[in-house]
PyMOL commands that place a pseudoatom at each C-alpha (Angstrom):
pseudoatom trace, name=CA, resn=UNK, resi=1, chain=A, elem=C, hetatm=0, pos=[-0.096, -0.153, 0.066]
pseudoatom trace, name=CA, resn=UNK, resi=2, chain=A, elem=C, hetatm=0, pos=[1.250, 3.438, -0.999]
pseudoatom trace, name=CA, resn=UNK, resi=3, chain=A, elem=C, hetatm=0, pos=[1.603, 5.897, 2.039]
pseudoatom trace, name=CA, resn=UNK, resi=4, chain=A, elem=C, hetatm=0, pos=[0.589, 9.479, 1.106]
pseudoatom trace, name=CA, resn=UNK, resi=5, chain=A, elem=C, hetatm=0, pos=[2.183, 10.669, 4.241]
pseudoatom trace, name=CA, resn=UNK, resi=6, chain=A, elem=C, hetatm=0, pos=[5.510, 9.494, 3.163]
pseudoatom trace, name=CA, resn=UNK, resi=7, chain=A, elem=C, hetatm=0, pos=[4.959, 11.172, -0.289]
pseudoatom trace, name=CA, resn=UNK, resi=8, chain=A, elem=C, hetatm=0, pos=[4.243, 14.482, 1.466]
pseudoatom trace, name=CA, resn=UNK, resi=9, chain=A, elem=C, hetatm=0, pos=[7.245, 14.172, 3.709]
pseudoatom trace, name=CA, resn=UNK, resi=10, chain=A, elem=C, hetatm=0, pos=[9.148, 13.753, 0.401]
pseudoatom trace, name=CA, resn=UNK, resi=11, chain=A, elem=C, hetatm=0, pos=[7.500, 16.750, -1.046]
pseudoatom trace, name=CA, resn=UNK, resi=12, chain=A, elem=C, hetatm=0, pos=[8.195, 18.739, 2.168]
pseudoatom trace, name=CA, resn=UNK, resi=13, chain=A, elem=C, hetatm=0, pos=[11.900, 17.799, 1.902]
pseudoatom trace, name=CA, resn=UNK, resi=14, chain=A, elem=C, hetatm=0, pos=[12.332, 19.304, -1.561]
pseudoatom trace, name=CA, resn=UNK, resi=15, chain=A, elem=C, hetatm=0, pos=[10.355, 22.401, -0.633]
pseudoatom trace, name=CA, resn=UNK, resi=16, chain=A, elem=C, hetatm=0, pos=[13.029, 22.944, 2.166]
pseudoatom trace, name=CA, resn=UNK, resi=17, chain=A, elem=C, hetatm=0, pos=[15.520, 22.386, -0.144]
pseudoatom trace, name=CA, resn=UNK, resi=18, chain=A, elem=C, hetatm=0, pos=[14.343, 25.022, -2.644]
pseudoatom trace, name=CA, resn=UNK, resi=19, chain=A, elem=C, hetatm=0, pos=[13.541, 27.164, 0.397]
pseudoatom trace, name=CA, resn=UNK, resi=20, chain=A, elem=C, hetatm=0, pos=[17.224, 27.052, 1.445]
pseudoatom trace, name=CA, resn=UNK, resi=21, chain=A, elem=C, hetatm=0, pos=[18.783, 27.567, -2.176]
pseudoatom trace, name=CA, resn=UNK, resi=22, chain=A, elem=C, hetatm=0, pos=[18.332, 30.642, -3.883]
pseudoatom trace, name=CA, resn=UNK, resi=23, chain=A, elem=C, hetatm=0, pos=[19.812, 29.376, -7.207]
pseudoatom trace, name=CA, resn=UNK, resi=24, chain=A, elem=C, hetatm=0, pos=[16.976, 26.916, -7.516]
pseudoatom trace, name=CA, resn=UNK, resi=25, chain=A, elem=C, hetatm=0, pos=[14.306, 29.474, -6.883]
pseudoatom trace, name=CA, resn=UNK, resi=26, chain=A, elem=C, hetatm=0, pos=[16.139, 31.830, -9.401]
pseudoatom trace, name=CA, resn=UNK, resi=27, chain=A, elem=C, hetatm=0, pos=[16.232, 28.895, -11.829]
pseudoatom trace, name=CA, resn=UNK, resi=28, chain=A, elem=C, hetatm=0, pos=[12.509, 28.047, -11.222]
pseudoatom trace, name=CA, resn=UNK, resi=29, chain=A, elem=C, hetatm=0, pos=[11.082, 31.704, -11.540]
pseudoatom trace, name=CA, resn=UNK, resi=30, chain=A, elem=C, hetatm=0, pos=[13.539, 34.129, -12.907]
pseudoatom trace, name=CA, resn=UNK, resi=31, chain=A, elem=C, hetatm=0, pos=[14.342, 32.317, -16.104]
pseudoatom trace, name=CA, resn=UNK, resi=32, chain=A, elem=C, hetatm=0, pos=[10.829, 31.825, -17.297]
pseudoatom trace, name=CA, resn=UNK, resi=33, chain=A, elem=C, hetatm=0, pos=[10.051, 35.589, -16.538]
pseudoatom trace, name=CA, resn=UNK, resi=34, chain=A, elem=C, hetatm=0, pos=[13.087, 36.539, -18.491]
pseudoatom trace, name=CA, resn=UNK, resi=35, chain=A, elem=C, hetatm=0, pos=[11.808, 34.268, -21.177]
pseudoatom trace, name=CA, resn=UNK, resi=36, chain=A, elem=C, hetatm=0, pos=[8.372, 35.967, -21.362]
pseudoatom trace, name=CA, resn=UNK, resi=37, chain=A, elem=C, hetatm=0, pos=[9.867, 39.369, -21.400]
pseudoatom trace, name=CA, resn=UNK, resi=38, chain=A, elem=C, hetatm=0, pos=[12.283, 38.704, -24.359]
pseudoatom trace, name=CA, resn=UNK, resi=39, chain=A, elem=C, hetatm=0, pos=[10.001, 36.703, -26.326]
pseudoatom trace, name=CA, resn=UNK, resi=40, chain=A, elem=C, hetatm=0, pos=[7.072, 38.697, -25.572]
pseudoatom trace, name=CA, resn=UNK, resi=41, chain=A, elem=C, hetatm=0, pos=[8.797, 42.037, -26.666]
pseudoatom trace, name=CA, resn=UNK, resi=42, chain=A, elem=C, hetatm=0, pos=[10.050, 40.119, -29.851]
pseudoatom trace, name=CA, resn=UNK, resi=43, chain=A, elem=C, hetatm=0, pos=[6.702, 38.789, -30.734]
pseudoatom trace, name=CA, resn=UNK, resi=44, chain=A, elem=C, hetatm=0, pos=[5.246, 42.289, -30.295]
pseudoatom trace, name=CA, resn=UNK, resi=45, chain=A, elem=C, hetatm=0, pos=[8.000, 43.777, -32.512]
pseudoatom trace, name=CA, resn=UNK, resi=46, chain=A, elem=C, hetatm=0, pos=[7.399, 41.105, -35.334]
pseudoatom trace, name=CA, resn=UNK, resi=47, chain=A, elem=C, hetatm=0, pos=[3.694, 41.713, -35.151]
pseudoatom trace, name=CA, resn=UNK, resi=48, chain=A, elem=C, hetatm=0, pos=[4.070, 45.573, -35.294]
pseudoatom trace, name=CA, resn=UNK, resi=49, chain=A, elem=C, hetatm=0, pos=[6.698, 45.466, -38.172]
pseudoatom trace, name=CA, resn=UNK, resi=50, chain=A, elem=C, hetatm=0, pos=[4.285, 43.043, -40.170]
pseudoatom trace, name=CA, resn=UNK, resi=51, chain=A, elem=C, hetatm=0, pos=[6.964, 40.536, -40.678]
pseudoatom trace, name=CA, resn=UNK, resi=52, chain=A, elem=C, hetatm=0, pos=[4.638, 37.700, -39.813]
pseudoatom trace, name=CA, resn=UNK, resi=53, chain=A, elem=C, hetatm=0, pos=[1.328, 36.509, -41.619]
pseudoatom trace, name=CA, resn=UNK, resi=54, chain=A, elem=C, hetatm=0, pos=[-0.185, 35.474, -38.315]
pseudoatom trace, name=CA, resn=UNK, resi=55, chain=A, elem=C, hetatm=0, pos=[-2.628, 38.161, -36.926]
pseudoatom trace, name=CA, resn=UNK, resi=56, chain=A, elem=C, hetatm=0, pos=[-1.751, 37.474, -33.277]
pseudoatom trace, name=CA, resn=UNK, resi=57, chain=A, elem=C, hetatm=0, pos=[1.744, 36.684, -33.495]
pseudoatom trace, name=CA, resn=UNK, resi=58, chain=A, elem=C, hetatm=0, pos=[2.521, 38.164, -30.242]
pseudoatom trace, name=CA, resn=UNK, resi=59, chain=A, elem=C, hetatm=0, pos=[-0.095, 36.175, -28.405]
pseudoatom trace, name=CA, resn=UNK, resi=60, chain=A, elem=C, hetatm=0, pos=[0.921, 32.938, -30.083]
pseudoatom trace, name=CA, resn=UNK, resi=61, chain=A, elem=C, hetatm=0, pos=[4.614, 33.783, -29.129]
pseudoatom trace, name=CA, resn=UNK, resi=62, chain=A, elem=C, hetatm=0, pos=[3.508, 34.281, -25.602]
pseudoatom trace, name=CA, resn=UNK, resi=63, chain=A, elem=C, hetatm=0, pos=[1.433, 31.036, -25.382]
pseudoatom trace, name=CA, resn=UNK, resi=64, chain=A, elem=C, hetatm=0, pos=[4.296, 28.958, -27.020]
pseudoatom trace, name=CA, resn=UNK, resi=65, chain=A, elem=C, hetatm=0, pos=[6.832, 30.191, -24.488]
pseudoatom trace, name=CA, resn=UNK, resi=66, chain=A, elem=C, hetatm=0, pos=[4.298, 29.576, -21.634]
pseudoatom trace, name=CA, resn=UNK, resi=67, chain=A, elem=C, hetatm=0, pos=[3.976, 26.032, -22.955]
pseudoatom trace, name=CA, resn=UNK, resi=68, chain=A, elem=C, hetatm=0, pos=[7.574, 25.567, -23.030]
pseudoatom trace, name=CA, resn=UNK, resi=69, chain=A, elem=C, hetatm=0, pos=[8.109, 26.799, -19.544]
pseudoatom trace, name=CA, resn=UNK, resi=70, chain=A, elem=C, hetatm=0, pos=[5.726, 24.308, -18.168]
pseudoatom trace, name=CA, resn=UNK, resi=71, chain=A, elem=C, hetatm=0, pos=[7.467, 21.432, -19.992]
pseudoatom trace, name=CA, resn=UNK, resi=72, chain=A, elem=C, hetatm=0, pos=[11.004, 22.512, -19.685]
pseudoatom trace, name=CA, resn=UNK, resi=73, chain=A, elem=C, hetatm=0, pos=[10.562, 23.532, -16.001]
pseudoatom trace, name=CA, resn=UNK, resi=74, chain=A, elem=C, hetatm=0, pos=[8.782, 20.327, -15.215]
pseudoatom trace, name=CA, resn=UNK, resi=75, chain=A, elem=C, hetatm=0, pos=[11.930, 18.216, -16.565]
pseudoatom trace, name=CA, resn=UNK, resi=76, chain=A, elem=C, hetatm=0, pos=[14.288, 20.691, -14.928]
pseudoatom trace, name=CA, resn=UNK, resi=77, chain=A, elem=C, hetatm=0, pos=[12.731, 20.439, -11.609]
pseudoatom trace, name=CA, resn=UNK, resi=78, chain=A, elem=C, hetatm=0, pos=[12.722, 16.793, -11.503]
pseudoatom trace, name=CA, resn=UNK, resi=79, chain=A, elem=C, hetatm=0, pos=[16.249, 16.253, -12.841]
pseudoatom trace, name=CA, resn=UNK, resi=80, chain=A, elem=C, hetatm=0, pos=[17.421, 18.976, -10.323]
pseudoatom trace, name=CA, resn=UNK, resi=81, chain=A, elem=C, hetatm=0, pos=[15.673, 17.177, -7.487]
pseudoatom trace, name=CA, resn=UNK, resi=82, chain=A, elem=C, hetatm=0, pos=[17.086, 13.863, -8.157]
pseudoatom trace, name=CA, resn=UNK, resi=83, chain=A, elem=C, hetatm=0, pos=[20.485, 15.306, -8.865]
pseudoatom trace, name=CA, resn=UNK, resi=84, chain=A, elem=C, hetatm=0, pos=[20.337, 16.831, -5.402]
pseudoatom trace, name=CA, resn=UNK, resi=85, chain=A, elem=C, hetatm=0, pos=[19.998, 13.440, -3.831]
pseudoatom trace, name=CA, resn=UNK, resi=86, chain=A, elem=C, hetatm=0, pos=[23.041, 12.336, -5.540]
pseudoatom trace, name=CA, resn=UNK, resi=87, chain=A, elem=C, hetatm=0, pos=[25.081, 15.409, -5.020]
pseudoatom trace, name=CA, resn=UNK, resi=88, chain=A, elem=C, hetatm=0, pos=[24.167, 15.648, -1.176]
pseudoatom trace, name=CA, resn=UNK, resi=89, chain=A, elem=C, hetatm=0, pos=[24.939, 11.587, -0.940]
pseudoatom trace, name=CA, resn=UNK, resi=90, chain=A, elem=C, hetatm=0, pos=[21.480, 11.412, 0.519]
pseudoatom trace, name=CA, resn=UNK, resi=91, chain=A, elem=C, hetatm=0, pos=[20.605, 8.497, -1.854]
pseudoatom trace, name=CA, resn=UNK, resi=92, chain=A, elem=C, hetatm=0, pos=[21.842, 5.819, 0.579]
pseudoatom trace, name=CA, resn=UNK, resi=93, chain=A, elem=C, hetatm=0, pos=[19.703, 7.430, 3.511]
pseudoatom trace, name=CA, resn=UNK, resi=94, chain=A, elem=C, hetatm=0, pos=[16.588, 7.487, 1.209]
pseudoatom trace, name=CA, resn=UNK, resi=95, chain=A, elem=C, hetatm=0, pos=[16.957, 3.853, 0.484]
pseudoatom trace, name=CA, resn=UNK, resi=96, chain=A, elem=C, hetatm=0, pos=[17.771, 2.971, 4.180]
pseudoatom trace, name=CA, resn=UNK, resi=97, chain=A, elem=C, hetatm=0, pos=[14.202, 4.492, 5.131]
pseudoatom trace, name=CA, resn=UNK, resi=98, chain=A, elem=C, hetatm=0, pos=[10.856, 2.585, 5.139]
pseudoatom trace, name=CA, resn=UNK, resi=99, chain=A, elem=C, hetatm=0, pos=[10.308, 4.655, 1.924]
pseudoatom trace, name=CA, resn=UNK, resi=100, chain=A, elem=C, hetatm=0, pos=[9.549, 2.774, -1.162]
pseudoatom trace, name=CA, resn=UNK, resi=101, chain=A, elem=C, hetatm=0, pos=[10.836, 3.781, -4.758]
pseudoatom trace, name=CA, resn=UNK, resi=102, chain=A, elem=C, hetatm=0, pos=[7.101, 4.394, -5.832]
pseudoatom trace, name=CA, resn=UNK, resi=103, chain=A, elem=C, hetatm=0, pos=[6.597, 6.556, -2.741]
pseudoatom trace, name=CA, resn=UNK, resi=104, chain=A, elem=C, hetatm=0, pos=[9.711, 8.575, -3.460]
pseudoatom trace, name=CA, resn=UNK, resi=105, chain=A, elem=C, hetatm=0, pos=[8.874, 9.172, -7.047]
pseudoatom trace, name=CA, resn=UNK, resi=106, chain=A, elem=C, hetatm=0, pos=[5.393, 9.919, -6.272]
pseudoatom trace, name=CA, resn=UNK, resi=107, chain=A, elem=C, hetatm=0, pos=[6.279, 12.619, -4.032]
pseudoatom trace, name=CA, resn=UNK, resi=108, chain=A, elem=C, hetatm=0, pos=[8.874, 13.891, -6.557]
pseudoatom trace, name=CA, resn=UNK, resi=109, chain=A, elem=C, hetatm=0, pos=[6.160, 14.048, -9.053]
pseudoatom trace, name=CA, resn=UNK, resi=110, chain=A, elem=C, hetatm=0, pos=[3.617, 15.895, -6.825]
pseudoatom trace, name=CA, resn=UNK, resi=111, chain=A, elem=C, hetatm=0, pos=[6.523, 18.375, -5.928]
pseudoatom trace, name=CA, resn=UNK, resi=112, chain=A, elem=C, hetatm=0, pos=[7.376, 18.757, -9.679]
pseudoatom trace, name=CA, resn=UNK, resi=113, chain=A, elem=C, hetatm=0, pos=[3.548, 19.434, -10.408]
pseudoatom trace, name=CA, resn=UNK, resi=114, chain=A, elem=C, hetatm=0, pos=[3.370, 21.951, -7.494]
pseudoatom trace, name=CA, resn=UNK, resi=115, chain=A, elem=C, hetatm=0, pos=[6.335, 23.915, -8.617]
pseudoatom trace, name=CA, resn=UNK, resi=116, chain=A, elem=C, hetatm=0, pos=[4.931, 23.712, -12.342]
pseudoatom trace, name=CA, resn=UNK, resi=117, chain=A, elem=C, hetatm=0, pos=[1.780, 25.223, -11.364]
pseudoatom trace, name=CA, resn=UNK, resi=118, chain=A, elem=C, hetatm=0, pos=[3.501, 28.024, -9.238]
pseudoatom trace, name=CA, resn=UNK, resi=119, chain=A, elem=C, hetatm=0, pos=[5.628, 28.796, -12.034]
pseudoatom trace, name=CA, resn=UNK, resi=120, chain=A, elem=C, hetatm=0, pos=[2.776, 28.846, -14.526]
pseudoatom trace, name=CA, resn=UNK, resi=121, chain=A, elem=C, hetatm=0, pos=[0.645, 31.091, -12.343]
pseudoatom trace, name=CA, resn=UNK, resi=122, chain=A, elem=C, hetatm=0, pos=[3.933, 33.405, -12.186]
pseudoatom trace, name=CA, resn=UNK, resi=123, chain=A, elem=C, hetatm=0, pos=[4.141, 33.459, -15.821]
pseudoatom trace, name=CA, resn=UNK, resi=124, chain=A, elem=C, hetatm=0, pos=[0.355, 34.015, -16.323]
pseudoatom trace, name=CA, resn=UNK, resi=125, chain=A, elem=C, hetatm=0, pos=[0.234, 36.979, -14.136]
pseudoatom trace, name=CA, resn=UNK, resi=126, chain=A, elem=C, hetatm=0, pos=[3.431, 38.473, -15.775]
pseudoatom trace, name=CA, resn=UNK, resi=127, chain=A, elem=C, hetatm=0, pos=[1.969, 37.952, -19.293]
pseudoatom trace, name=CA, resn=UNK, resi=128, chain=A, elem=C, hetatm=0, pos=[-1.337, 39.649, -18.347]
pseudoatom trace, name=CA, resn=UNK, resi=129, chain=A, elem=C, hetatm=0, pos=[0.623, 42.354, -16.701]
pseudoatom trace, name=CA, resn=UNK, resi=130, chain=A, elem=C, hetatm=0, pos=[3.025, 43.238, -19.246]
pseudoatom trace, name=CA, resn=UNK, resi=131, chain=A, elem=C, hetatm=0, pos=[1.324, 42.270, -22.525]
pseudoatom trace, name=CA, resn=UNK, resi=132, chain=A, elem=C, hetatm=0, pos=[-2.514, 42.458, -21.512]
pseudoatom trace, name=CA, resn=UNK, resi=133, chain=A, elem=C, hetatm=0, pos=[-3.086, 39.056, -22.756]
pseudoatom trace, name=CA, resn=UNK, resi=134, chain=A, elem=C, hetatm=0, pos=[-5.490, 37.233, -20.659]
pseudoatom trace, name=CA, resn=UNK, resi=135, chain=A, elem=C, hetatm=0, pos=[-4.693, 33.406, -20.809]
pseudoatom trace, name=CA, resn=UNK, resi=136, chain=A, elem=C, hetatm=0, pos=[-7.802, 32.360, -19.111]
pseudoatom trace, name=CA, resn=UNK, resi=137, chain=A, elem=C, hetatm=0, pos=[-10.047, 33.870, -21.867]
pseudoatom trace, name=CA, resn=UNK, resi=138, chain=A, elem=C, hetatm=0, pos=[-8.191, 32.462, -24.928]
for i in range(1, 138): cmd.bond("trace and resi %d" % i, "trace and resi %d" % (i + 1))
show_as sticks, trace
zoom trace
């Protein structure tokens, strides 16, 4: 039987690692916002200069970068969490606990999903503030 309290403990462990390391927060939130600013301004410029045949090229570019951030950050968060276990020599401690591999990976997937939702929400707010594009009504 899978224990959800064990999964939640894994989620809390990774949340504390992210809280402790500002580089992880920077990678999780700064780079997506920088991508939105760069590609949003580039999309607006392409749309204004009529270099594109698309009517709403700026909106298409912003939605594409939002989708890219969801996919890429999800992979990045998961790989960083697994690598963190290896770098801190904690993999032996994980397997000596009464924690099964399924519970560890389940907790990792839950943490990744929560971080992807937080990053996506932050990106959607930034898109609506900077470019006046409402993601929820498209």
